[in-house]
A tleap script that builds the chain and sets N, CA, C and O, in Angstrom:
source leaprc.protein.ff14SB
mol = sequence {
  NMET ILE TYR SER ASP GLU MET PHE ASN THR
  GLN GLY GLU SER THR SER LEU ALA ASP LEU
  ASN GLY GLY SER SER GLY ALA VAL ALA ASN
  TYR THR VAL PRO TYR ALA GLY LYS LEU ILE
  ARG VAL ILE LEU LEU TRP ALA GLY GLU ALA
  ALA THR SER LEU VAL GLU ASN LEU ARG VAL
  GLU LEU LYS CYS THR LEU TRP SER PRO ASN
  ILE GLN LYS PHE GLY LEU VAL GLY GLY GLY
  ILE ARG THR ALA PRO ALA VAL PRO VAL GLY
  ALA PHE GLU TRP PRO LEU ASP GLN PRO VAL
  ALA PRO GLN GLN THR ILE SER GLY GLN TYR
  VAL HIE ALA THR ALA ALA THR PRO ILE THR
  SER ASN LEU ARG VAL PHE GLY VAL PHE THR
  THR CGLY
}
set mol.1.N position { 12.934 122.394 44.490 }
set mol.1.CA position { 13.100 122.251 45.880 }
set mol.1.C position { 13.928 120.910 45.856 }
set mol.1.O position { 13.705 120.122 44.937 }
set mol.2.N position { 14.687 120.666 46.628 }
set mol.2.CA position { 15.684 119.272 46.453 }
set mol.2.C position { 15.267 118.665 48.003 }
set mol.2.O position { 15.285 119.215 49.104 }
set mol.3.N position { 14.911 117.377 47.612 }
set mol.3.CA position { 14.577 116.729 48.852 }
set mol.3.C position { 15.272 115.164 48.553 }
set mol.3.O position { 15.555 114.705 47.447 }
set mol.4.N position { 15.459 114.478 49.941 }
set mol.4.CA position { 16.066 113.175 50.043 }
set mol.4.C position { 14.690 112.311 50.693 }
set mol.4.O position { 13.773 112.749 51.387 }
set mol.5.N position { 14.935 110.915 50.180 }
set mol.5.CA position { 13.698 110.182 50.865 }
set mol.5.C position { 14.499 108.567 50.920 }
set mol.5.O position { 15.258 108.209 50.019 }
set mol.6.N position { 14.216 107.809 51.978 }
set mol.6.CA position { 14.647 106.386 51.759 }
set mol.6.C position { 13.723 105.703 50.827 }
set mol.6.O position { 12.532 105.658 51.136 }
set mol.7.N position { 14.102 105.203 49.797 }
set mol.7.CA position { 13.429 104.716 48.893 }
set mol.7.C position { 13.135 103.119 48.846 }
set mol.7.O position { 12.213 102.598 48.218 }
set mol.8.N position { 14.194 102.386 49.710 }
set mol.8.CA position { 13.724 100.985 49.958 }
set mol.8.C position { 14.901 100.568 51.000 }
set mol.8.O position { 15.801 101.359 51.282 }
set mol.9.N position { 14.833 99.456 51.466 }
set mol.9.CA position { 15.748 98.975 52.517 }
set mol.9.C position { 15.613 97.243 52.338 }
set mol.9.O position { 14.632 96.841 51.712 }
set mol.10.N position { 16.459 96.365 52.812 }
set mol.10.CA position { 16.533 95.379 53.119 }
set mol.10.C position { 17.434 94.723 54.178 }
set mol.10.O position { 18.474 95.302 54.495 }
set mol.11.N position { 17.144 93.700 54.672 }
set mol.11.CA position { 18.198 92.672 55.644 }
set mol.11.C position { 18.282 91.486 54.854 }
set mol.11.O position { 18.997 90.632 55.379 }
set mol.12.N position { 17.874 91.221 53.963 }
set mol.12.CA position { 18.031 90.111 53.011 }
set mol.12.C position { 19.540 89.837 52.683 }
set mol.12.O position { 20.495 90.614 52.651 }
set mol.13.N position { 19.448 88.331 52.421 }
set mol.13.CA position { 20.771 87.691 51.908 }
set mol.13.C position { 20.640 87.132 50.758 }
set mol.13.O position { 21.238 86.095 50.470 }
set mol.14.N position { 19.846 87.747 49.957 }
set mol.14.CA position { 19.822 86.699 48.806 }
set mol.14.C position { 20.958 86.880 47.563 }
set mol.14.O position { 21.482 87.938 47.216 }
set mol.15.N position { 21.155 85.685 47.061 }
set mol.15.CA position { 22.232 85.595 45.915 }
set mol.15.C position { 21.510 85.485 44.830 }
set mol.15.O position { 22.169 85.105 43.862 }
set mol.16.N position { 20.144 85.719 44.585 }
set mol.16.CA position { 19.837 85.585 43.332 }
set mol.16.C position { 18.722 87.223 43.531 }
set mol.16.O position { 18.341 87.720 44.591 }
set mol.17.N position { 18.490 87.644 42.306 }
set mol.17.CA position { 17.469 88.880 42.431 }
set mol.17.C position { 16.133 88.747 43.444 }
set mol.17.O position { 15.233 87.908 43.487 }
set mol.18.N position { 16.328 89.602 44.008 }
set mol.18.CA position { 15.222 89.672 44.975 }
set mol.18.C position { 14.681 91.229 45.322 }
set mol.18.O position { 15.404 92.217 45.449 }
set mol.19.N position { 13.197 91.180 45.442 }
set mol.19.CA position { 12.625 92.402 45.607 }
set mol.19.C position { 13.194 92.838 46.878 }
set mol.19.O position { 13.675 92.131 47.764 }
set mol.20.N position { 13.016 94.643 46.819 }
set mol.20.CA position { 13.225 95.498 47.954 }
set mol.20.C position { 12.277 95.674 48.565 }
set mol.20.O position { 11.181 95.645 48.006 }
set mol.21.N position { 12.428 95.965 50.209 }
set mol.21.CA position { 11.266 96.421 50.736 }
set mol.21.C position { 11.077 98.035 50.487 }
set mol.21.O position { 11.988 98.863 50.526 }
set mol.22.N position { 9.912 98.254 50.264 }
set mol.22.CA position { 9.366 99.715 50.312 }
set mol.22.C position { 9.555 100.888 51.480 }
set mol.22.O position { 9.133 100.787 52.632 }
set mol.23.N position { 10.292 102.040 50.920 }
set mol.23.CA position { 10.674 102.872 52.289 }
set mol.23.C position { 11.346 102.417 53.180 }
set mol.23.O position { 12.285 101.686 52.864 }
set mol.24.N position { 11.103 102.684 54.495 }
set mol.24.CA position { 11.475 102.005 55.661 }
set mol.24.C position { 10.647 100.781 56.268 }
set mol.24.O position { 10.714 100.420 57.443 }
set mol.25.N position { 10.015 100.319 55.473 }
set mol.25.CA position { 8.856 99.315 55.999 }
set mol.25.C position { 9.521 97.868 55.961 }
set mol.25.O position { 10.634 97.788 55.440 }
set mol.26.N position { 8.992 96.852 56.414 }
set mol.26.CA position { 9.650 95.464 56.314 }
set mol.26.C position { 9.015 94.867 55.363 }
set mol.26.O position { 9.254 93.660 55.341 }
set mol.27.N position { 7.964 95.401 54.190 }
set mol.27.CA position { 7.208 94.808 53.409 }
set mol.27.C position { 7.680 95.135 51.981 }
set mol.27.O position { 8.075 96.284 51.784 }
set mol.28.N position { 7.684 94.223 50.926 }
set mol.28.CA position { 8.062 94.414 49.858 }
set mol.28.C position { 7.119 95.345 49.097 }
set mol.28.O position { 5.926 95.099 48.927 }
set mol.29.N position { 7.908 96.708 48.541 }
set mol.29.CA position { 6.885 97.587 48.027 }
set mol.29.C position { 7.759 98.267 47.073 }
set mol.29.O position { 8.977 98.366 47.225 }
set mol.30.N position { 6.876 98.886 45.758 }
set mol.30.CA position { 7.439 99.760 44.827 }
set mol.30.C position { 7.653 101.157 45.463 }
set mol.30.O position { 7.196 101.301 46.597 }
set mol.31.N position { 8.192 102.047 44.971 }
set mol.31.CA position { 8.456 103.439 45.683 }
set mol.31.C position { 7.729 104.173 44.663 }
set mol.31.O position { 7.712 103.833 43.480 }
set mol.32.N position { 7.012 105.385 45.233 }
set mol.32.CA position { 6.326 106.402 44.701 }
set mol.32.C position { 6.675 107.718 45.038 }
set mol.32.O position { 6.571 108.018 46.228 }
set mol.33.N position { 7.115 108.671 44.147 }
set mol.33.CA position { 7.532 110.172 44.656 }
set mol.33.C position { 6.228 110.648 45.106 }
set mol.33.O position { 5.127 110.168 44.840 }
set mol.34.N position { 6.543 111.770 45.905 }
set mol.34.CA position { 5.215 112.539 46.136 }
set mol.34.C position { 5.279 113.991 45.257 }
set mol.34.O position { 4.442 114.891 45.324 }
set mol.35.N position { 6.407 113.974 44.479 }
set mol.35.CA position { 6.400 115.258 43.447 }
set mol.35.C position { 7.084 114.652 42.352 }
set mol.35.O position { 7.894 113.729 42.434 }
set mol.36.N position { 6.614 115.368 41.091 }
set mol.36.CA position { 6.976 115.198 39.888 }
set mol.36.C position { 8.252 116.194 39.753 }
set mol.36.O position { 8.348 117.352 40.159 }
set mol.37.N position { 9.260 115.351 39.022 }
set mol.37.CA position { 10.775 115.959 39.206 }
set mol.37.C position { 11.679 115.061 38.361 }
set mol.37.O position { 11.473 114.508 37.280 }
set mol.38.N position { 12.778 115.082 39.203 }
set mol.38.CA position { 13.698 114.197 38.664 }
set mol.38.C position { 14.726 113.518 40.058 }
set mol.38.O position { 15.053 114.063 41.113 }
set mol.39.N position { 15.014 112.220 39.560 }
set mol.39.CA position { 15.984 111.419 40.455 }
set mol.39.C position { 17.193 111.847 40.131 }
set mol.39.O position { 17.725 111.390 39.118 }
set mol.40.N position { 17.981 112.990 41.085 }
set mol.40.CA position { 19.202 113.252 40.682 }
set mol.40.C position { 20.572 112.446 41.429 }
set mol.40.O position { 21.705 112.668 41.001 }
set mol.41.N position { 20.401 111.772 42.248 }
set mol.41.CA position { 21.235 111.090 42.994 }
set mol.41.C position { 20.818 109.658 43.772 }
set mol.41.O position { 19.671 109.620 44.219 }
set mol.42.N position { 21.417 108.834 43.905 }
set mol.42.CA position { 21.326 107.451 44.610 }
set mol.42.C position { 22.201 107.067 45.402 }
set mol.42.O position { 23.325 106.844 44.951 }
set mol.43.N position { 21.934 106.885 46.782 }
set mol.43.CA position { 22.890 106.584 47.816 }
set mol.43.C position { 22.505 105.338 48.506 }
set mol.43.O position { 21.447 105.217 49.123 }
set mol.44.N position { 23.529 104.281 48.366 }
set mol.44.CA position { 23.323 103.146 49.093 }
set mol.44.C position { 24.364 103.270 50.362 }
set mol.44.O position { 25.486 103.768 50.451 }
set mol.45.N position { 23.441 102.549 51.377 }
set mol.45.CA position { 23.975 102.492 52.684 }
set mol.45.C position { 24.029 101.336 52.918 }
set mol.45.O position { 23.001 100.702 52.679 }
set mol.46.N position { 25.308 100.526 53.510 }
set mol.46.CA position { 25.449 99.203 53.645 }
set mol.46.C position { 25.939 99.071 55.086 }
set mol.46.O position { 26.907 99.751 55.424 }
set mol.47.N position { 25.360 98.262 55.955 }
set mol.47.CA position { 26.347 98.032 57.156 }
set mol.47.C position { 25.893 96.507 57.592 }
set mol.47.O position { 24.880 95.967 57.149 }
set mol.48.N position { 26.767 95.924 58.491 }
set mol.48.CA position { 26.732 94.929 59.024 }
set mol.48.C position { 25.965 94.580 60.330 }
set mol.48.O position { 26.400 95.248 61.268 }
set mol.49.N position { 24.880 93.674 60.705 }
set mol.49.CA position { 24.340 93.685 61.902 }
set mol.49.C position { 24.894 92.957 62.965 }
set mol.49.O position { 24.198 92.934 63.980 }
set mol.50.N position { 26.009 92.329 63.002 }
set mol.50.CA position { 26.960 91.683 63.873 }
set mol.50.C position { 28.550 91.556 63.356 }
set mol.50.O position { 28.886 91.835 62.205 }
set mol.51.N position { 29.382 91.135 64.294 }
set mol.51.CA position { 30.840 91.011 63.893 }
set mol.51.C position { 31.068 90.017 62.973 }
set mol.51.O position { 32.020 89.918 62.199 }
set mol.52.N position { 30.004 89.195 63.132 }
set mol.52.CA position { 30.438 87.966 61.604 }
set mol.52.C position { 29.696 88.347 60.316 }
set mol.52.O position { 29.563 87.582 59.360 }
set mol.53.N position { 29.105 89.921 60.395 }
set mol.53.CA position { 28.421 90.112 58.918 }
set mol.53.C position { 29.702 89.951 58.048 }
set mol.53.O position { 30.887 90.034 58.372 }
set mol.54.N position { 29.133 89.707 56.892 }
set mol.54.CA position { 30.092 89.498 55.486 }
set mol.54.C position { 29.269 89.850 54.256 }
set mol.54.O position { 28.375 89.106 53.854 }
set mol.55.N position { 29.578 90.961 53.688 }
set mol.55.CA position { 29.013 91.340 52.529 }
set mol.55.C position { 30.288 91.758 51.512 }
set mol.55.O position { 31.032 92.625 51.971 }
set mol.56.N position { 30.563 91.320 50.401 }
set mol.56.CA position { 31.521 91.598 49.695 }
set mol.56.C position { 31.238 92.463 48.386 }
set mol.56.O position { 32.008 93.346 48.007 }
set mol.57.N position { 29.956 92.092 47.678 }
set mol.57.CA position { 29.751 92.467 46.721 }
set mol.57.C position { 28.168 92.455 46.241 }
set mol.57.O position { 27.688 91.432 45.751 }
set mol.58.N position { 27.386 93.664 46.415 }
set mol.58.CA position { 26.270 93.665 46.003 }
set mol.58.C position { 25.943 94.718 44.925 }
set mol.58.O position { 26.509 95.772 44.634 }
set mol.59.N position { 24.715 94.025 44.359 }
set mol.59.CA position { 24.082 95.204 43.184 }
set mol.59.C position { 22.689 95.493 43.548 }
set mol.59.O position { 22.004 94.678 44.165 }
set mol.60.N position { 22.252 96.673 43.163 }
set mol.60.CA position { 20.941 97.072 43.328 }
set mol.60.C position { 20.663 97.515 42.006 }
set mol.60.O position { 21.508 98.029 41.273 }
set mol.61.N position { 19.202 97.268 41.637 }
set mol.61.CA position { 18.812 97.703 40.394 }
set mol.61.C position { 17.398 98.357 40.594 }
set mol.61.O position { 16.427 97.805 41.112 }
set mol.62.N position { 17.452 99.527 40.131 }
set mol.62.CA position { 16.091 100.181 40.055 }
set mol.62.C position { 15.572 100.396 38.683 }
set mol.62.O position { 16.266 100.657 37.700 }
set mol.63.N position { 14.208 100.253 38.713 }
set mol.63.CA position { 13.451 100.114 37.482 }
set mol.63.C position { 12.091 101.054 37.367 }
set mol.63.O position { 11.198 101.088 38.213 }
set mol.64.N position { 12.134 101.885 36.007 }
set mol.64.CA position { 11.083 102.762 36.141 }
set mol.64.C position { 10.666 103.130 34.512 }
set mol.64.O position { 11.513 103.668 33.799 }
set mol.65.N position { 9.521 102.854 34.061 }
set mol.65.CA position { 9.297 102.992 32.668 }
set mol.65.C position { 9.521 104.328 32.208 }
set mol.65.O position { 9.604 104.525 30.996 }
set mol.66.N position { 9.646 105.433 33.162 }
set mol.66.CA position { 9.904 106.852 32.395 }
set mol.66.C position { 11.547 106.920 31.963 }
set mol.66.O position { 12.015 107.735 31.168 }
set mol.67.N position { 12.213 105.995 32.592 }
set mol.67.CA position { 13.478 106.325 32.199 }
set mol.67.C position { 14.164 105.690 31.207 }
set mol.67.O position { 13.733 104.637 30.738 }
set mol.68.N position { 15.431 106.319 30.731 }
set mol.68.CA position { 16.089 105.364 29.646 }
set mol.68.C position { 17.526 105.705 29.857 }
set mol.68.O position { 18.146 106.768 29.827 }
set mol.69.N position { 17.907 104.275 30.114 }
set mol.69.CA position { 17.364 102.909 30.070 }
set mol.69.C position { 16.531 102.704 31.322 }
set mol.69.O position { 16.849 103.110 32.440 }
set mol.70.N position { 15.408 102.016 31.006 }
set mol.70.CA position { 14.643 101.758 32.369 }
set mol.70.C position { 15.137 101.013 33.505 }
set mol.70.O position { 14.586 101.037 34.605 }
set mol.71.N position { 16.132 100.381 33.247 }
set mol.71.CA position { 16.837 99.942 34.340 }
set mol.71.C position { 18.276 100.438 35.009 }
set mol.71.O position { 19.206 100.547 34.210 }
set mol.72.N position { 18.472 100.667 36.034 }
set mol.72.CA position { 19.492 101.666 36.291 }
set mol.72.C position { 20.114 100.563 37.330 }
set mol.72.O position { 19.329 100.109 38.163 }
set mol.73.N position { 21.458 100.103 37.341 }
set mol.73.CA position { 22.294 99.354 38.064 }
set mol.73.C position { 23.358 99.937 38.871 }
set mol.73.O position { 24.047 100.818 38.356 }
set mol.74.N position { 23.595 99.546 40.126 }
set mol.74.CA position { 24.506 100.399 41.025 }
set mol.74.C position { 24.982 99.107 41.711 }
set mol.74.O position { 24.234 98.147 41.896 }
set mol.75.N position { 26.474 99.153 42.130 }
set mol.75.CA position { 26.915 98.455 42.990 }
set mol.75.C position { 27.695 98.909 44.266 }
set mol.75.O position { 27.857 100.111 44.474 }
set mol.76.N position { 28.113 98.090 45.006 }
set mol.76.CA position { 29.079 98.115 46.160 }
set mol.76.C position { 29.698 97.112 46.603 }
set mol.76.O position { 29.270 95.968 46.453 }
set mol.77.N position { 30.672 97.364 47.143 }
set mol.77.CA position { 31.544 96.539 47.941 }
set mol.77.C position { 31.984 96.525 49.307 }
set mol.77.O position { 32.272 97.575 49.881 }
set mol.78.N position { 32.048 95.498 49.816 }
set mol.78.CA position { 31.967 95.240 51.526 }
set mol.78.C position { 33.516 95.572 51.983 }
set mol.78.O position { 34.435 95.763 51.187 }
set mol.79.N position { 33.615 95.601 53.258 }
set mol.79.CA position { 34.767 95.565 53.774 }
set mol.79.C position { 35.323 94.476 54.461 }
set mol.79.O position { 36.125 94.667 55.375 }
set mol.80.N position { 34.892 93.072 54.027 }
set mol.80.CA position { 35.344 91.868 54.717 }
set mol.80.C position { 34.531 91.684 55.703 }
set mol.80.O position { 33.501 92.341 55.850 }
set mol.81.N position { 35.011 90.548 56.660 }
set mol.81.CA position { 34.344 90.058 57.835 }
set mol.81.C position { 34.353 91.138 58.769 }
set mol.81.O position { 35.384 91.777 58.980 }
set mol.82.N position { 33.164 91.407 59.400 }
set mol.82.CA position { 33.105 92.781 60.279 }
set mol.82.C position { 33.529 92.293 61.543 }
set mol.82.O position { 32.762 92.675 62.428 }
set mol.83.N position { 34.296 91.719 61.883 }
set mol.83.CA position { 35.227 91.429 63.425 }
set mol.83.C position { 36.005 92.814 63.616 }
set mol.83.O position { 36.468 93.427 62.654 }
set mol.84.N position { 36.108 93.249 64.916 }
set mol.84.CA position { 36.670 94.233 65.674 }
set mol.84.C position { 38.029 94.043 65.175 }
set mol.84.O position { 38.570 92.938 65.164 }
set mol.85.N position { 38.640 95.231 64.717 }
set mol.85.CA position { 37.884 96.500 64.528 }
set mol.85.C position { 37.072 96.618 63.296 }
set mol.85.O position { 37.552 96.250 62.224 }
set mol.86.N position { 35.867 97.109 63.372 }
set mol.86.CA position { 34.913 97.006 62.481 }
set mol.86.C position { 35.195 98.215 61.680 }
set mol.86.O position { 34.852 99.234 62.280 }
set mol.87.N position { 35.650 98.401 60.655 }
set mol.87.CA position { 35.744 99.667 59.969 }
set mol.87.C position { 34.572 99.923 58.919 }
set mol.87.O position { 34.291 99.130 58.021 }
set mol.88.N position { 33.831 101.314 59.184 }
set mol.88.CA position { 32.730 101.508 58.390 }
set mol.88.C position { 33.065 101.315 57.029 }
set mol.88.O position { 34.203 101.684 56.740 }
set mol.89.N position { 32.241 100.739 55.924 }
set mol.89.CA position { 32.073 100.422 54.850 }
set mol.89.C position { 32.056 102.081 54.012 }
set mol.89.O position { 32.890 102.451 53.185 }
set mol.90.N position { 30.934 102.833 54.483 }
set mol.90.CA position { 30.752 104.228 53.746 }
set mol.90.C position { 29.544 104.292 52.778 }
set mol.90.O position { 28.926 103.287 52.426 }
set mol.91.N position { 29.319 105.272 52.464 }
set mol.91.CA position { 28.291 105.247 51.514 }
set mol.91.C position { 28.536 105.417 49.975 }
set mol.91.O position { 29.431 106.170 49.593 }
set mol.92.N position { 27.719 104.697 49.047 }
set mol.92.CA position { 28.316 104.440 47.857 }
set mol.92.C position { 27.061 105.525 47.018 }
set mol.92.O position { 25.842 105.389 47.122 }
set mol.93.N position { 27.710 106.470 46.287 }
set mol.93.CA position { 26.849 107.246 45.860 }
set mol.93.C position { 26.808 107.645 44.072 }
set mol.93.O position { 27.912 107.813 43.554 }
set mol.94.N position { 25.784 107.763 43.331 }
set mol.94.CA position { 25.694 107.711 41.830 }
set mol.94.C position { 24.770 109.005 41.485 }
set mol.94.O position { 23.657 109.205 41.971 }
set mol.95.N position { 25.403 109.799 40.609 }
set mol.95.CA position { 24.449 110.983 40.131 }
set mol.95.C position { 23.850 110.411 38.936 }
set mol.95.O position { 24.459 109.658 38.177 }
set mol.96.N position { 22.580 110.804 38.777 }
set mol.96.CA position { 21.193 110.404 37.834 }
set mol.96.C position { 20.841 111.856 37.269 }
set mol.96.O position { 21.208 112.948 37.702 }
set mol.97.N position { 20.134 111.596 36.324 }
set mol.97.CA position { 19.353 112.847 35.577 }
set mol.97.C position { 18.075 111.858 35.029 }
set mol.97.O position { 18.107 111.522 33.845 }
set mol.98.N position { 17.071 111.441 35.800 }
set mol.98.CA position { 15.867 110.543 35.135 }
set mol.98.C position { 14.526 111.228 35.741 }
set mol.98.O position { 14.265 111.441 36.925 }
set mol.99.N position { 14.004 111.418 34.962 }
set mol.99.CA position { 12.371 111.903 35.667 }
set mol.99.C position { 11.747 110.938 36.394 }
set mol.99.O position { 11.822 109.713 36.295 }
set mol.100.N position { 11.075 111.678 37.192 }
set mol.100.CA position { 9.976 110.677 38.081 }
set mol.100.C position { 8.600 111.485 38.108 }
set mol.100.O position { 8.566 112.709 37.976 }
set mol.101.N position { 7.523 110.730 38.283 }
set mol.101.CA position { 6.217 111.288 38.399 }
set mol.101.C position { 5.454 110.509 39.415 }
set mol.101.O position { 5.593 109.291 39.524 }
set mol.102.N position { 4.556 111.292 40.245 }
set mol.102.CA position { 3.647 110.565 41.362 }
set mol.102.C position { 2.747 109.044 40.750 }
set mol.102.O position { 2.564 108.040 41.437 }
set mol.103.N position { 2.340 109.207 39.479 }
set mol.103.CA position { 1.673 108.356 38.984 }
set mol.103.C position { 2.556 107.073 38.644 }
set mol.103.O position { 2.054 105.978 38.389 }
set mol.104.N position { 3.964 107.335 38.669 }
set mol.104.CA position { 4.638 106.077 38.167 }
set mol.104.C position { 5.614 105.475 39.072 }
set mol.104.O position { 6.570 106.129 39.489 }
set mol.105.N position { 5.409 104.230 39.400 }
set mol.105.CA position { 6.294 103.691 40.406 }
set mol.105.C position { 7.598 103.427 40.021 }
set mol.105.O position { 8.010 103.394 38.862 }
set mol.106.N position { 8.275 103.228 41.103 }
set mol.106.CA position { 10.027 102.680 40.952 }
set mol.106.C position { 9.883 101.468 41.500 }
set mol.106.O position { 9.229 101.296 42.529 }
set mol.107.N position { 10.482 100.521 40.859 }
set mol.107.CA position { 10.719 99.036 41.729 }
set mol.107.C position { 12.149 98.987 41.901 }
set mol.107.O position { 12.995 99.518 41.181 }
set mol.108.N position { 12.348 98.200 43.073 }
set mol.108.CA position { 14.051 97.947 43.618 }
set mol.108.C position { 14.126 96.324 43.714 }
set mol.108.O position { 13.184 95.623 44.083 }
set mol.109.N position { 15.382 95.855 43.328 }
set mol.109.CA position { 15.782 94.645 43.640 }
set mol.109.C position { 17.105 94.650 43.875 }
set mol.109.O position { 17.801 95.500 43.320 }
set mol.110.N position { 17.601 93.812 44.634 }
set mol.110.CA position { 19.153 93.207 44.845 }
set mol.110.C position { 19.572 91.958 44.738 }
set mol.110.O position { 18.761 91.033 44.742 }
set mol.111.N position { 20.882 91.758 44.628 }
set mol.111.CA position { 21.487 90.591 44.783 }
set mol.111.C position { 22.928 90.628 45.187 }
set mol.111.O position { 23.725 91.479 44.795 }
set mol.112.N position { 23.183 89.707 45.946 }
set mol.112.CA position { 24.539 89.810 46.485 }
set mol.112.C position { 25.337 88.765 45.515 }
set mol.112.O position { 25.032 87.596 45.277 }
set mol.113.N position { 26.381 89.476 45.052 }
set mol.113.CA position { 27.075 88.516 44.010 }
set mol.113.C position { 28.228 88.091 44.473 }
set mol.113.O position { 29.217 88.590 43.936 }
set mol.114.N position { 28.445 87.132 45.511 }
set mol.114.CA position { 29.539 86.791 46.085 }
set mol.114.C position { 29.795 85.244 46.138 }
set mol.114.O position { 28.851 84.454 46.159 }
set mol.115.N position { 31.205 84.811 46.162 }
set mol.115.CA position { 31.371 83.423 46.381 }
set mol.115.C position { 30.845 82.849 47.688 }
set mol.115.O position { 30.305 81.748 47.796 }
set mol.116.N position { 31.084 83.804 48.761 }
set mol.116.CA position { 30.676 83.364 50.027 }
set mol.116.C position { 29.451 83.593 50.352 }
set mol.116.O position { 28.756 84.152 49.504 }
set mol.117.N position { 28.832 83.220 51.688 }
set mol.117.CA position { 27.177 83.370 51.889 }
set mol.117.C position { 27.449 84.528 52.742 }
set mol.117.O position { 28.187 84.730 53.706 }
set mol.118.N position { 26.429 85.368 51.927 }
set mol.118.CA position { 26.268 86.862 52.933 }
set mol.118.C position { 25.839 86.798 54.066 }
set mol.118.O position { 24.843 86.077 54.135 }
set mol.119.N position { 26.228 87.346 55.233 }
set mol.119.CA position { 25.658 87.000 56.413 }
set mol.119.C position { 25.317 88.501 57.085 }
set mol.119.O position { 26.071 89.470 56.997 }
set mol.120.N position { 24.057 88.488 57.756 }
set mol.120.CA position { 23.635 89.709 58.497 }
set mol.120.C position { 23.741 90.915 57.574 }
set mol.120.O position { 24.211 91.865 58.201 }
set mol.121.N position { 23.493 91.186 56.419 }
set mol.121.CA position { 23.482 92.365 55.468 }
set mol.121.C position { 22.188 93.461 55.938 }
set mol.121.O position { 21.081 93.066 56.305 }
set mol.122.N position { 22.513 94.605 55.858 }
set mol.122.CA position { 21.494 95.688 56.066 }
set mol.122.C position { 21.734 96.718 55.230 }
set mol.122.O position { 22.547 97.580 55.563 }
set mol.123.N position { 21.084 96.783 54.052 }
set mol.123.CA position { 20.962 97.681 52.988 }
set mol.123.C position { 19.914 98.887 53.061 }
set mol.123.O position { 18.722 98.631 53.234 }
set mol.124.N position { 20.311 100.039 52.945 }
set mol.124.CA position { 19.333 101.174 52.549 }
set mol.124.C position { 19.677 101.808 51.164 }
set mol.124.O position { 20.774 101.896 50.611 }
set mol.125.N position { 18.526 102.198 50.780 }
set mol.125.CA position { 18.832 102.943 49.397 }
set mol.125.C position { 17.896 104.291 49.262 }
set mol.125.O position { 16.668 104.346 49.210 }
set mol.126.N position { 18.731 105.218 49.228 }
set mol.126.CA position { 18.069 106.578 49.538 }
set mol.126.C position { 17.945 107.368 48.005 }
set mol.126.O position { 18.815 107.124 47.169 }
set mol.127.N position { 17.051 108.132 47.741 }
set mol.127.CA position { 17.235 109.199 46.501 }
set mol.127.C position { 17.191 110.407 46.944 }
set mol.127.O position { 16.672 110.761 48.002 }
set mol.128.N position { 17.811 111.181 46.039 }
set mol.128.CA position { 17.770 112.611 46.182 }
set mol.128.C position { 16.956 113.250 44.959 }
set mol.128.O position { 17.281 112.884 43.829 }
set mol.129.N position { 16.038 114.074 45.092 }
set mol.129.CA position { 15.331 114.411 43.897 }
set mol.129.C position { 15.129 116.021 44.130 }
set mol.129.O position { 15.238 116.677 45.166 }
set mol.130.N position { 14.817 116.395 42.886 }
set mol.130.CA position { 14.472 117.935 42.587 }
set mol.130.C position { 13.048 117.863 42.098 }
set mol.130.O position { 12.710 116.942 41.355 }
set mol.131.N position { 12.027 118.985 42.559 }
set mol.131.CA position { 10.694 119.051 42.069 }
set mol.131.C position { 10.662 119.882 40.727 }
set mol.131.O position { 11.687 120.503 40.447 }
set mol.132.N position { 9.803 119.937 40.047 }
set mol.132.CA position { 9.574 120.805 38.843 }
set mol.132.C position { 9.851 120.365 37.695 }
set mol.132.O position { 9.666 121.071 36.703 }
savepdb mol mol.pdb
quit
């Protein structure tokens, strides 16, 4: 079976490495898969919350002790300040082939690596998994 799930999210604007919220909640938490299998794709969705939104360079780090290497890093770039007309940034996707198990959690962190101050950022991290 192939399935997808929202692993993490944040509306944070941290310019130093910070923990992501678990799933679609507003609380920092690790992600636990419901089935043993593999994480085969990571999808990052970024959106601005306002016309003044600004995110130019963002990195996400996912960590699991089952993985080799155990930290996977993913980046995305923004589209400048979101004044009209605001062009959608689009999804950023990476193929993976990393094992997952229900007893082993995945942690997520993010950092805005930009010279400007990030403003009203909204990030969602989805995983695509296989079972078995």
